[in-house]
N, C-alpha and C positions, 0 to 999 in steps of 0.2 A: 159565806161568800166563797165562790169557787176559787181555787188556786190556779186553774188553767181552763181554757176553753178551746175547742177544736172548731175551726171554720174551714170547710173545703179541704180537709186533710192537713191544714196548717195548725199547729199547736201554738197558742199564745199563752204565756204566763200572765197571770193577773196579780198585780202588786198594788198594795195600798201605799199611798204616798201623801206627804204634805209639802213636798219639795216643789218650788216654783221652777226648778230645773226640768221637771217632768210634766208639770201641769200648767196650762194657761187657762184652764176652765175646770169643770168637775172631773174630767177624764181626758185621756189622750192615748193614742196608740203609736208605738215606735215600731214601724214595719221592719226595719233592718235588724232589730233585736228580737222581734216576736214577743213584745211585752205590751200589755195594756195596763196603764196606770189609772187608778181610781183615787179620788180624794178621800183620805181616811177619816176626815172630820164629818162626813155625811152619815145620815142614818142608814141602817141596813137596807131599808126599802129603796132609798135614793141611790145607794151604791148599786143595787141590782138594776135599777132603771138606767143609770149611767153605763153600766157594763153592757146592757142590751144596746144602748146607743152606740157604743164603741164597736160592738159586734156588727151592727149595721154598716158602720164605716168599713169594716173588714170585708163584708159582703160586697159593698160598693166597689172596693178596690179589686176584688177577685172577678167581679162580673163586668168591670169596665164601664161603669155608668158614665164616665166623662166622655165617652165616645158615642153616646146616643145621638142620632141625627137631630140637627137643630131645626130642620124645615118640616117637622111633622106637627100635627095638631096636639093639643094638650091631652085629649083622650087617648091618642095613639102613644104619646110619650108615657102617660101613666100606665097604660097596659104593658109597654115595654119594660118599665121599671118593675112592675109587679111580677111579670113573667121571669125576669132575671133574678128576683129575690125569692120566689116561692119555694123552690126546691132546696135552695141553700139554707133558708131560714128553717125549713122543716128539718133538715139534717142537723143544724146547730141545736135546735130545741130537743131533738130526739137524743143526740149524743151527749148533751150537757144538761143533765137533769136539774141542776141547781138554777138554771135560768127559767124553769117552768113557773107559771103564774100560780099554780095550785100548791106550791110548796109550803 
């Protein structure tokens, strides 16, 4: 399991936790502290999946998904989301080898 992950130049520490203070599901991200919490009771494979899920939340935060226009078609919205994610996800996977599927 990675100890840290870099998303758009921001470094997030990855910490395993079983504390309900940090987790309300399998994982959570605390933006103000730059920490991603993952439930330590999960299998290694599930931890990686949850980490990738949290990384996608980081990407959504950086690329401002919340401000996608509401009056566009589903196809246009999907394309907008994919375009916003593609370069960032490529960078994340390139710079954080432990997230790779072929590991």
